All heavy atoms as a GROMACS GRO file, in nm:
protein
  546
    1ASP      N    1   0.088  -0.119   0.002
    1ASP     CA    2   0.001  -0.004   0.003
    1ASP      C    3   0.087   0.127   0.000
    1ASP      O    4   0.034   0.233   0.001
    1ASP     CB    5  -0.098  -0.006   0.117
    1ASP     CG    6  -0.034   0.010   0.257
    1ASP    OD1    7   0.095   0.020   0.262
    1ASP    OD2    8  -0.110   0.007   0.355
    2GLY      N    9   0.213   0.111   0.000
    2GLY     CA   10   0.297   0.226  -0.007
    2GLY      C   11   0.326   0.295   0.125
    2GLY      O   12   0.387   0.403   0.131
    3ALA      N   13   0.283   0.246   0.240
    3ALA     CA   14   0.302   0.307   0.371
    3ALA      C   15   0.449   0.310   0.403
    3ALA      O   16   0.526   0.214   0.374
    3ALA     CB   17   0.227   0.233   0.476
    4VAL      N   18   0.494   0.420   0.460
    4VAL     CA   19   0.632   0.439   0.495
    4VAL      C   20   0.638   0.497   0.640
    4VAL      O   21   0.554   0.580   0.675
    4VAL     CB   22   0.700   0.536   0.402
    4VAL    CG1   23   0.845   0.568   0.446
    4VAL    CG2   24   0.697   0.479   0.258
    5ARG      N   25   0.733   0.454   0.716
    5ARG     CA   26   0.756   0.516   0.848
    5ARG      C   27   0.914   0.546   0.844
    5ARG      O   28   0.991   0.472   0.804
    5ARG     CB   29   0.723   0.419   0.959
    5ARG     CG   30   0.577   0.400   0.978
    5ARG     CD   31   0.543   0.338   1.108
    5ARG     NE   32   0.397   0.334   1.121
    5ARG     CZ   33   0.332   0.230   1.162
    5ARG    NH1   34   0.394   0.120   1.198
    5ARG    NH2   35   0.198   0.232   1.168
    6TYR      N   36   0.934   0.668   0.911
    6TYR     CA   37   1.074   0.712   0.918
    6TYR      C   38   1.118   0.702   1.064
    6TYR      O   39   1.040   0.744   1.154
    6TYR     CB   40   1.084   0.862   0.872
    6TYR     CG   41   1.223   0.921   0.901
    6TYR    CD1   42   1.329   0.890   0.815
    6TYR    CD2   43   1.239   0.996   1.007
    6TYR    CE1   44   1.453   0.945   0.842
    6TYR    CE2   45   1.361   1.055   1.037
    6TYR     CZ   46   1.472   1.028   0.954
    6TYR     OH   47   1.591   1.080   0.982
    7ILE      N   48   1.233   0.649   1.088
    7ILE     CA   49   1.287   0.639   1.218
    7ILE      C   50   1.415   0.721   1.226
    7ILE      O   51   1.514   0.688   1.158
    7ILE     CB   52   1.318   0.485   1.261
    7ILE    CG1   53   1.184   0.414   1.260
    7ILE    CG2   54   1.387   0.479   1.390
    7ILE    CD1   55   1.199   0.265   1.266
    8GLY      N   56   1.414   0.819   1.310
    8GLY     CA   57   1.526   0.910   1.315
    8GLY      C   58   1.631   0.870   1.420
    8GLY      O   59   1.732   0.938   1.443
    9ALA      N   60   1.617   0.758   1.483
    9ALA     CA   61   1.702   0.706   1.584
    9ALA      C   62   1.805   0.614   1.526
    9ALA      O   63   1.796   0.581   1.408
    9ALA     CB   64   1.631   0.635   1.694
   10GLY      N   65   1.904   0.585   1.601
   10GLY     CA   66   2.012   0.490   1.550
   10GLY      C   67   2.146   0.570   1.528
   10GLY      O   68   2.152   0.686   1.530
   11ASN      N   69   2.247   0.491   1.504
   11ASN     CA   70   2.379   0.545   1.489
   11ASN      C   71   2.469   0.450   1.416
   11ASN      O   72   2.437   0.338   1.399
   11ASN     CB   73   2.441   0.589   1.623
   11ASN     CG   74   2.455   0.468   1.714
   11ASN    OD1   75   2.546   0.385   1.696
   11ASN    ND2   76   2.378   0.454   1.818
   12PRO      N   77   2.585   0.498   1.373
   12PRO     CA   78   2.676   0.416   1.288
   12PRO      C   79   2.735   0.295   1.365
   12PRO      O   80   2.775   0.197   1.301
   12PRO     CB   81   2.790   0.512   1.251
   12PRO     CG   82   2.732   0.651   1.250
   12PRO     CD   83   2.630   0.640   1.361
   13GLY      N   84   2.726   0.302   1.495
   13GLY     CA   85   2.775   0.179   1.572
   13GLY      C   86   2.696   0.060   1.550
   13GLY      O   87   2.734  -0.052   1.584
   14MET      N   88   2.577   0.078   1.490
   14MET     CA   89   2.485  -0.036   1.457
   14MET      C   90   2.533  -0.118   1.342
   14MET      O   91   2.482  -0.231   1.314
   14MET     CB   92   2.341   0.011   1.434
   14MET     CG   93   2.278   0.083   1.554
   14MET     SD   94   2.132   0.168   1.514
   14MET     CE   95   2.018   0.031   1.478
   15ALA      N   96   2.633  -0.073   1.273
   15ALA     CA   97   2.689  -0.144   1.159
   15ALA      C   98   2.788  -0.248   1.204
   15ALA      O   99   2.916  -0.232   1.186
   15ALA     CB  100   2.748  -0.045   1.057
   16ARG      N  101   2.742  -0.344   1.271
   16ARG     CA  102   2.830  -0.451   1.325
   16ARG      C  103   2.759  -0.584   1.312
   16ARG      O  104   2.639  -0.597   1.322
   16ARG     CB  105   2.854  -0.414   1.473
   16ARG     CG  106   2.939  -0.512   1.551
   16ARG     CD  107   2.976  -0.470   1.682
   16ARG     NE  108   3.025  -0.336   1.708
   16ARG     CZ  109   3.147  -0.302   1.692
   16ARG    NH1  110   3.245  -0.385   1.656
   16ARG    NH2  111   3.180  -0.168   1.707
   17GLY      N  112   2.834  -0.682   1.295
   17GLY     CA  113   2.780  -0.820   1.283
   17GLY      C  114   2.702  -0.857   1.406
   17GLY      O  115   2.738  -0.835   1.517
   18GLY      N  116   2.587  -0.911   1.381
   18GLY     CA  117   2.496  -0.952   1.491
   18GLY      C  118   2.386  -0.857   1.518
   18GLY      O  119   2.286  -0.901   1.583
   19MET      N  120   2.400  -0.734   1.477
   19MET     CA  121   2.289  -0.634   1.507
   19MET      C  122   2.163  -0.675   1.434
   19MET      O  123   2.056  -0.664   1.488
   19MET     CB  124   2.331  -0.497   1.454
   19MET     CG  125   2.434  -0.434   1.555
   19MET     SD  126   2.359  -0.396   1.710
   19MET     CE  127   2.496  -0.313   1.789
   20GLY      N  128   2.170  -0.727   1.312
   20GLY     CA  129   2.058  -0.774   1.242
   20GLY      C  130   1.982  -0.892   1.308
   20GLY      O  131   1.864  -0.904   1.299
   21ASP      N  132   2.065  -0.971   1.368
   21ASP     CA  133   2.006  -1.084   1.442
   21ASP      C  134   1.924  -1.040   1.560
   21ASP      O  135   1.812  -1.091   1.586
   21ASP     CB  136   2.121  -1.180   1.496
   21ASP     CG  137   2.193  -1.243   1.380
   21ASP    OD1  138   2.132  -1.283   1.281
   21ASP    OD2  139   2.318  -1.257   1.390
   22VAL      N  140   1.971  -0.940   1.623
   22VAL     CA  141   1.895  -0.884   1.739
   22VAL      C  142   1.766  -0.815   1.685
   22VAL      O  143   1.660  -0.840   1.744
   22VAL     CB  144   1.980  -0.778   1.815
   22VAL    CG1  145   1.897  -0.712   1.926
   22VAL    CG2  146   2.100  -0.842   1.883
   23LEU      N  147   1.776  -0.741   1.575
   23LEU     CA  148   1.657  -0.678   1.512
   23LEU      C  149   1.564  -0.790   1.475
   23LEU      O  150   1.441  -0.772   1.497
   23LEU     CB  151   1.704  -0.592   1.399
   23LEU     CG  152   1.587  -0.530   1.324
   23LEU    CD1  153   1.503  -0.448   1.408
   23LEU    CD2  154   1.644  -0.450   1.206
   24ALA      N  155   1.612  -0.892   1.410
   24ALA     CA  156   1.510  -1.003   1.366
   24ALA      C  157   1.438  -1.064   1.486
   24ALA      O  158   1.324  -1.099   1.485
   24ALA     CB  159   1.589  -1.105   1.286
   25GLY      N  160   1.515  -1.078   1.595
   25GLY     CA  161   1.454  -1.141   1.716
   25GLY      C  162   1.343  -1.047   1.775
   25GLY      O  163   1.237  -1.091   1.821
   26ILE      N  164   1.371  -0.917   1.772
   26ILE     CA  165   1.274  -0.820   1.827
   26ILE      C  166   1.146  -0.827   1.739
   26ILE      O  167   1.037  -0.839   1.789
   26ILE     CB  168   1.334  -0.682   1.830
   26ILE    CG1  169   1.448  -0.663   1.921
   26ILE    CG2  170   1.226  -0.574   1.855
   26ILE    CD1  171   1.527  -0.537   1.911
   27ILE      N  172   1.169  -0.816   1.606
   27ILE     CA  173   1.051  -0.821   1.514
   27ILE      C  174   0.972  -0.949   1.529
   27ILE      O  175   0.850  -0.947   1.532
   27ILE     CB  176   1.096  -0.792   1.372
   27ILE    CG1  177   1.142  -0.649   1.363
   27ILE    CG2  178   0.984  -0.810   1.275
   27ILE    CD1  179   1.217  -0.615   1.229
   28GLY      N  180   1.042  -1.059   1.533
   28GLY     CA  181   0.979  -1.190   1.554
   28GLY      C  182   0.896  -1.199   1.678
   28GLY      O  183   0.782  -1.252   1.683
   29THR      N  184   0.949  -1.138   1.786
   29THR     CA  185   0.879  -1.142   1.918
   29THR      C  186   0.750  -1.055   1.903
   29THR      O  187   0.646  -1.093   1.950
   29THR     CB  188   0.973  -1.088   2.024
   29THR    OG1  189   1.088  -1.162   2.038
   29THR    CG2  190   0.900  -1.066   2.158
   30LEU      N  191   0.765  -0.942   1.840
   30LEU     CA  192   0.641  -0.852   1.826
   30LEU      C  193   0.534  -0.918   1.735
   30LEU      O  194   0.420  -0.901   1.759
   30LEU     CB  195   0.686  -0.717   1.767
   30LEU     CG  196   0.775  -0.638   1.862
   30LEU    CD1  197   0.830  -0.515   1.790
   30LEU    CD2  198   0.705  -0.596   1.994
   31LEU      N  199   0.584  -0.989   1.629
   31LEU     CA  200   0.493  -1.062   1.540
   31LEU      C  201   0.416  -1.173   1.630
   31LEU      O  202   0.295  -1.189   1.614
   31LEU     CB  203   0.566  -1.133   1.428
   31LEU     CG  204   0.611  -1.038   1.319
   31LEU    CD1  205   0.698  -1.114   1.220
   31LEU    CD2  206   0.487  -0.986   1.239
   32GLY      N  207   0.490  -1.240   1.712
   32GLY     CA  208   0.434  -1.344   1.798
   32GLY      C  209   0.334  -1.286   1.898
   32GLY      O  210   0.246  -1.359   1.946
   33GLN      N  211   0.345  -1.157   1.924
   33GLN     CA  212   0.252  -1.092   2.015
   33GLN      C  213   0.129  -1.033   1.943
   33GLN      O  214   0.047  -0.971   1.999
   33GLN     CB  215   0.318  -0.978   2.097
   33GLN     CG  216   0.419  -1.036   2.196
   33GLN     CD  217   0.493  -0.929   2.267
   33GLN    OE1  218   0.440  -0.824   2.291
   33GLN    NE2  219   0.614  -0.959   2.316
   34GLY      N  220   0.122  -1.058   1.811
   34GLY     CA  221   0.004  -1.021   1.733
   34GLY      C  222   0.008  -0.892   1.650
   34GLY      O  223  -0.093  -0.855   1.598
   35LEU      N  224   0.126  -0.825   1.658
   35LEU     CA  225   0.129  -0.702   1.566
   35LEU      C  226   0.132  -0.745   1.417
   35LEU      O  227   0.179  -0.852   1.392
   35LEU     CB  228   0.255  -0.629   1.606
   35LEU     CG  229   0.259  -0.522   1.714
   35LEU    CD1  230   0.244  -0.599   1.850
   35LEU    CD2  231   0.375  -0.437   1.712
   36THR      N  232   0.086  -0.652   1.341
   36THR     CA  233   0.091  -0.678   1.195
   36THR      C  234   0.238  -0.669   1.154
   36THR      O  235   0.322  -0.616   1.222
   36THR     CB  236   0.019  -0.564   1.117
   36THR    OG1  237   0.082  -0.444   1.139
   36THR    CG2  238  -0.128  -0.557   1.166
   37PRO      N  239   0.274  -0.732   1.040
   37PRO     CA  240   0.412  -0.725   0.998
   37PRO      C  241   0.469  -0.580   0.993
   37PRO      O  242   0.585  -0.553   1.025
   37PRO     CB  243   0.412  -0.801   0.863
   37PRO     CG  244   0.296  -0.900   0.876
   37PRO     CD  245   0.196  -0.824   0.962
   38PHE      N  246   0.388  -0.496   0.936
   38PHE     CA  247   0.434  -0.355   0.917
   38PHE      C  248   0.454  -0.293   1.052
   38PHE      O  249   0.559  -0.229   1.081
   38PHE     CB  250   0.338  -0.269   0.838
   38PHE     CG  251   0.378  -0.130   0.808
   38PHE    CD1  252   0.480  -0.103   0.727
   38PHE    CD2  253   0.316  -0.024   0.870
   38PHE    CE1  254   0.524   0.028   0.698
   38PHE    CE2  255   0.353   0.097   0.846
   38PHE     CZ  256   0.459   0.129   0.757
   39ASP      N  257   0.356  -0.310   1.146
   39ASP     CA  258   0.380  -0.247   1.280
   39ASP      C  259   0.495  -0.314   1.356
   39ASP      O  260   0.568  -0.249   1.427
   39ASP     CB  261   0.246  -0.261   1.363
   39ASP     CG  262   0.136  -0.166   1.308
   39ASP    OD1  263   0.176  -0.067   1.235
   39ASP    OD2  264   0.022  -0.182   1.338
   40ALA      N  265   0.507  -0.448   1.342
   40ALA     CA  266   0.615  -0.515   1.413
   40ALA      C  267   0.754  -0.470   1.363
   40ALA      O  268   0.838  -0.444   1.440
   40ALA     CB  269   0.598  -0.664   1.389
   41ALA      N  270   0.763  -0.454   1.227
   41ALA     CA  271   0.887  -0.406   1.172
   41ALA      C  272   0.919  -0.254   1.215
   41ALA      O  273   1.034  -0.227   1.246
   41ALA     CB  274   0.885  -0.418   1.015
   42SER      N  275   0.814  -0.182   1.215
   42SER     CA  276   0.827  -0.036   1.250
   42SER      C  277   0.871  -0.027   1.398
   42SER      O  278   0.961   0.041   1.434
   42SER     CB  279   0.703   0.042   1.227
   42SER     OG  280   0.667   0.035   1.087
   43ALA      N  281   0.791  -0.089   1.487
   43ALA     CA  282   0.816  -0.079   1.633
   43ALA      C  283   0.951  -0.144   1.661
   43ALA      O  284   1.029  -0.092   1.750
   43ALA     CB  285   0.704  -0.145   1.709
   44GLY      N  286   0.981  -0.259   1.592
   44GLY     CA  287   1.106  -0.327   1.624
   44GLY      C  288   1.222  -0.246   1.587
   44GLY      O  289   1.324  -0.236   1.659
   45ALA      N  290   1.217  -0.181   1.469
   45ALA     CA  291   1.331  -0.097   1.424
   45ALA      C  292   1.346   0.027   1.513
   45ALA      O  293   1.464   0.054   1.543
   45ALA     CB  294   1.305  -0.050   1.279
   46LEU      N  295   1.238   0.082   1.560
   46LEU     CA  296   1.248   0.197   1.652
   46LEU      C  297   1.312   0.150   1.785
   46LEU      O  298   1.399   0.215   1.839
   46LEU     CB  299   1.118   0.261   1.670
   46LEU     CG  300   1.113   0.374   1.773
   46LEU    CD1  301   1.208   0.491   1.735
   46LEU    CD2  302   0.973   0.430   1.791
   47TRP      N  303   1.261   0.044   1.840
   47TRP     CA  304   1.312  -0.005   1.962
   47TRP      C  305   1.463  -0.042   1.955
   47TRP      O  306   1.541  -0.013   2.047
   47TRP     CB  307   1.227  -0.131   2.010
   47TRP     CG  308   1.235  -0.180   2.142
   47TRP    CD1  309   1.308  -0.124   2.254
   47TRP    CD2  310   1.184  -0.301   2.200
   47TRP    NE1  311   1.307  -0.200   2.369
   47TRP    CE2  312   1.222  -0.309   2.333
   47TRP    CE3  313   1.105  -0.400   2.140
   47TRP    CZ2  314   1.186  -0.417   2.412
   47TRP    CZ3  315   1.070  -0.503   2.221
   47TRP    CH2  316   1.107  -0.516   2.353
   48HIS      N  317   1.500  -0.111   1.843
   48HIS     CA  318   1.631  -0.146   1.824
   48HIS      C  319   1.722  -0.025   1.814
   48HIS      O  320   1.831  -0.016   1.878
   48HIS     CB  321   1.642  -0.224   1.695
   48HIS     CG  322   1.762  -0.284   1.655
   48HIS    ND1  323   1.849  -0.225   1.560
   48HIS    CD2  324   1.832  -0.393   1.694
   48HIS    CE1  325   1.952  -0.297   1.544
   48HIS    NE2  326   1.953  -0.403   1.621
   49ALA      N  327   1.678   0.080   1.736
   49ALA     CA  328   1.758   0.197   1.722
   49ALA      C  329   1.770   0.274   1.849
   49ALA      O  330   1.871   0.331   1.883
   49ALA     CB  331   1.698   0.284   1.616
   50ALA      N  332   1.659   0.283   1.925
   50ALA     CA  333   1.662   0.354   2.052
   50ALA      C  334   1.755   0.290   2.156
   50ALA      O  335   1.835   0.358   2.226
   50ALA     CB  336   1.521   0.366   2.114
   51ALA      N  337   1.761   0.159   2.155
   51ALA     CA  338   1.850   0.082   2.243
   51ALA      C  339   1.992   0.105   2.198
   51ALA      O  340   2.082   0.127   2.285
   51ALA     CB  341   1.817  -0.067   2.238
   52ALA      N  342   2.016   0.112   2.066
   52ALA     CA  343   2.151   0.144   2.022
   52ALA      C  344   2.202   0.279   2.065
   52ALA      O  345   2.314   0.299   2.108
   52ALA     CB  346   2.161   0.126   1.868
   53ASP      N  347   2.111   0.376   2.058
   53ASP     CA  348   2.143   0.512   2.100
   53ASP      C  349   2.171   0.517   2.250
   53ASP      O  350   2.267   0.579   2.293
   53ASP     CB  351   2.033   0.609   2.066
   53ASP     CG  352   2.029   0.646   1.917
   53ASP    OD1  353   2.131   0.616   1.845
   53ASP    OD2  354   1.928   0.700   1.868
   54PHE      N  355   2.089   0.449   2.330
   54PHE     CA  356   2.104   0.447   2.475
   54PHE      C  357   2.237   0.380   2.506
   54PHE      O  358   2.319   0.438   2.592
   54PHE     CB  359   1.991   0.359   2.535
   54PHE     CG  360   2.000   0.339   2.677
   54PHE    CD1  361   1.966   0.431   2.769
   54PHE    CD2  362   2.053   0.216   2.730
   54PHE    CE1  363   1.975   0.414   2.903
   54PHE    CE2  364   2.062   0.192   2.861
   54PHE     CZ  365   2.026   0.290   2.955
   55VAL      N  366   2.274   0.270   2.448
   55VAL     CA  367   2.399   0.202   2.483
   55VAL      C  368   2.519   0.282   2.435
   55VAL      O  369   2.615   0.290   2.506
   55VAL     CB  370   2.400   0.057   2.425
   55VAL    CG1  371   2.534  -0.005   2.440
   55VAL    CG2  372   2.291  -0.033   2.490
   56SER      N  373   2.509   0.343   2.316
   56SER     CA  374   2.624   0.411   2.267
   56SER      C  375   2.649   0.546   2.347
   56SER      O  376   2.765   0.588   2.355
   56SER     CB  377   2.603   0.448   2.113
   56SER     OG  378   2.503   0.550   2.098
   57ASP      N  379   2.552   0.592   2.418
   57ASP     CA  380   2.569   0.701   2.498
   57ASP      C  381   2.658   0.661   2.620
   57ASP      O  382   2.728   0.738   2.682
   57ASP     CB  383   2.440   0.765   2.552
   57ASP     CG  384   2.362   0.845   2.448
   57ASP    OD1  385   2.426   0.884   2.348
   57ASP    OD2  386   2.246   0.867   2.475
   58GLU      N  387   2.646   0.534   2.657
   58GLU     CA  388   2.724   0.479   2.771
   58GLU      C  389   2.865   0.434   2.729
   58GLU      O  390   2.957   0.459   2.799
   58GLU     CB  391   2.647   0.363   2.834
   58GLU     CG  392   2.513   0.403   2.890
   58GLU     CD  393   2.521   0.494   3.004
   58GLU    OE1  394   2.605   0.476   3.089
   58GLU    OE2  395   2.432   0.587   3.011
   59VAL      N  396   2.877   0.369   2.613
   59VAL     CA  397   3.003   0.296   2.576
   59VAL      C  398   3.066   0.360   2.457
   59VAL      O  399   3.177   0.327   2.426
   59VAL     CB  400   2.982   0.145   2.559
   59VAL    CG1  401   2.930   0.083   2.684
   59VAL    CG2  402   2.894   0.119   2.443
   60GLY      N  403   2.996   0.442   2.375
   60GLY     CA  404   3.044   0.499   2.259
   60GLY      C  405   3.005   0.414   2.139
   60GLY      O  406   2.985   0.293   2.153
   61GLU      N  407   2.996   0.472   2.023
   61GLU     CA  408   2.958   0.399   1.900
   61GLU      C  409   3.054   0.288   1.868
   61GLU      O  410   3.014   0.185   1.820
   61GLU     CB  411   2.934   0.493   1.786
   61GLU     CG  412   2.818   0.588   1.803
   61GLU     CD  413   2.802   0.685   1.687
   61GLU    OE1  414   2.883   0.684   1.591
   61GLU    OE2  415   2.716   0.772   1.696
   62ALA      N  416   3.183   0.312   1.878
   62ALA     CA  417   3.282   0.224   1.835
   62ALA      C  418   3.272   0.098   1.921
   62ALA      O  419   3.322  -0.017   1.884
   62ALA     CB  420   3.420   0.286   1.848
   63SER      N  421   3.232   0.102   2.045
   63SER     CA  422   3.224  -0.005   2.135
   63SER      C  423   3.088  -0.080   2.143
   63SER      O  424   3.065  -0.163   2.227
   63SER     CB  425   3.267   0.030   2.275
   63SER     OG  426   3.397   0.080   2.275
   64LEU      N  427   2.995  -0.031   2.065
   64LEU     CA  428   2.860  -0.082   2.070
   64LEU      C  429   2.858  -0.230   2.024
   64LEU      O  430   2.902  -0.260   1.910
   64LEU     CB  431   2.768   0.005   1.983
   64LEU     CG  432   2.622  -0.037   1.977
   64LEU    CD1  433   2.560  -0.017   2.112
   64LEU    CD2  434   2.548   0.054   1.875
   65MET      N  435   2.812  -0.321   2.109
   65MET     CA  436   2.803  -0.460   2.076
   65MET      C  437   2.652  -0.507   2.079
   65MET      O  438   2.577  -0.458   2.163
   65MET     CB  439   2.878  -0.542   2.173
   65MET     CG  440   3.028  -0.509   2.181
   65MET     SD  441   3.112  -0.544   2.019
   65MET     CE  442   3.102  -0.724   2.015
   66PRO      N  443   2.617  -0.603   1.990
   66PRO     CA  444   2.483  -0.656   1.988
   66PRO      C  445   2.434  -0.703   2.127
   66PRO      O  446   2.322  -0.692   2.162
   66PRO     CB  447   2.489  -0.764   1.882
   66PRO     CG  448   2.604  -0.736   1.799
   66PRO     CD  449   2.704  -0.665   1.889
   67THR      N  450   2.523  -0.771   2.201
   67THR     CA  451   2.482  -0.822   2.328
   67THR      C  452   2.448  -0.714   2.420
   67THR      O  453   2.354  -0.722   2.501
   67THR     CB  454   2.596  -0.911   2.390
   67THR    OG1  455   2.719  -0.838   2.385
   67THR    CG2  456   2.608  -1.039   2.314
   68ASP      N  457   2.523  -0.599   2.413
   68ASP     CA  458   2.493  -0.487   2.507
   68ASP      C  459   2.357  -0.425   2.467
   68ASP      O  460   2.277  -0.395   2.551
   68ASP     CB  461   2.596  -0.376   2.491
   68ASP     CG  462   2.731  -0.421   2.538
   68ASP    OD1  463   2.742  -0.503   2.629
   68ASP    OD2  464   2.833  -0.370   2.478
   69LEU      N  465   2.335  -0.419   2.336
   69LEU     CA  466   2.202  -0.362   2.290
   69LEU      C  467   2.090  -0.453   2.337
   69LEU      O  468   1.988  -0.409   2.387
   69LEU     CB  469   2.208  -0.361   2.137
   69LEU     CG  470   2.088  -0.288   2.071
   69LEU    CD1  471   2.141  -0.218   1.945
   69LEU    CD2  472   1.976  -0.375   2.042
   70ALA      N  473   2.104  -0.582   2.326
   70ALA     CA  474   2.001  -0.676   2.361
   70ALA      C  475   1.967  -0.665   2.513
   70ALA      O  476   1.858  -0.670   2.556
   70ALA     CB  477   2.040  -0.822   2.328
   71LEU      N  478   2.078  -0.654   2.592
   71LEU     CA  479   2.053  -0.638   2.731
   71LEU      C  480   1.980  -0.508   2.773
   71LEU      O  481   1.927  -0.501   2.882
   71LEU     CB  482   2.192  -0.654   2.807
   71LEU     CG  483   2.255  -0.787   2.802
   71LEU    CD1  484   2.394  -0.787   2.859
   71LEU    CD2  485   2.172  -0.893   2.876
   72ALA      N  486   1.996  -0.410   2.690
   72ALA     CA  487   1.936  -0.272   2.722
   72ALA      C  488   1.792  -0.259   2.676
   72ALA      O  489   1.723  -0.160   2.710
   72ALA     CB  490   2.024  -0.165   2.657
   73LEU      N  491   1.741  -0.362   2.601
   73LEU     CA  492   1.609  -0.344   2.545
   73LEU      C  493   1.496  -0.325   2.652
   73LEU      O  494   1.417  -0.242   2.640
   73LEU     CB  495   1.568  -0.465   2.458
   73LEU     CG  496   1.637  -0.476   2.335
   73LEU    CD1  497   1.625  -0.618   2.268
   73LEU    CD2  498   1.604  -0.369   2.234
   74GLY      N  499   1.509  -0.403   2.760
   74GLY     CA  500   1.408  -0.382   2.866
   74GLY      C  501   1.415  -0.244   2.932
   74GLY      O  502   1.307  -0.190   2.952
   75GLN      N  503   1.532  -0.198   2.956
   75GLN     CA  504   1.541  -0.064   3.019
   75GLN      C  505   1.494   0.050   2.924
   75GLN      O  506   1.422   0.136   2.970
   75GLN     CB  507   1.686  -0.040   3.060
   75GLN     CG  508   1.704   0.096   3.135
   75GLN     CD  509   1.846   0.111   3.192
   75GLN    OE1  510   1.924   0.018   3.185
   75GLN    NE2  511   1.869   0.222   3.249
   76VAL      N  512   1.520   0.031   2.799
   76VAL     CA  513   1.476   0.133   2.706
   76VAL      C  514   1.324   0.129   2.696
   76VAL      O  515   1.262   0.233   2.684
   76VAL     CB  516   1.537   0.104   2.559
   76VAL    CG1  517   1.478   0.187   2.453
   76VAL    CG2  518   1.687   0.132   2.567
   77LEU      N  519   1.263   0.013   2.702
   77LEU     CA  520   1.118   0.001   2.693
   77LEU      C  521   1.057   0.066   2.819
   77LEU      O  522   0.960   0.140   2.816
   77LEU     CB  523   1.075  -0.142   2.672
   77LEU     CG  524   0.923  -0.167   2.647
   77LEU    CD1  525   0.885  -0.098   2.521
   77LEU    CD2  526   0.897  -0.316   2.640
   78ASP      N  527   1.116   0.035   2.933
   78ASP     CA  528   1.071   0.088   3.059
   78ASP      C  529   1.081   0.240   3.066
   78ASP      O  530   0.986   0.311   3.117
   78ASP     CB  531   1.139   0.024   3.178
   78ASP     CG  532   1.102  -0.118   3.207
   78ASP    OD1  533   0.995  -0.160   3.151
   78ASP    OD2  534   1.177  -0.184   3.272
   79ASP      N  535   1.186   0.297   3.013
   79ASP     CA  536   1.214   0.438   3.018
   79ASP      C  537   1.124   0.510   2.918
   79ASP      O  538   1.110   0.632   2.935
   79ASP     CB  539   1.363   0.473   2.986
   79ASP     CG  540   1.455   0.428   3.105
   79ASP    OD1  541   1.402   0.396   3.216
   79ASP    OD2  542   1.577   0.428   3.082
   80GLY      N  543   1.069   0.447   2.818
   80GLY     CA  544   0.983   0.499   2.722
   80GLY      C  545   1.049   0.605   2.638
   80GLY      O  546   1.006   0.688   2.577
   0.00000   0.00000   0.00000
């Protein structure tokens, strides 16, 4: 249908092996909770990018690791 969503979050530190695996897991979890594919992809990408920004503020973009991002997802969701 041509729908588009823009996500202004995220940073270059996300260009690391394993980040896509974390994103796929987030989207899969949201799909499993009943979101439509478009909403799951949109919400998952935003949550993933927000967690990357949160972690990079703590460790820097160069040190951003997928495991750190995955561990921060709950805190990012709680902080809203």
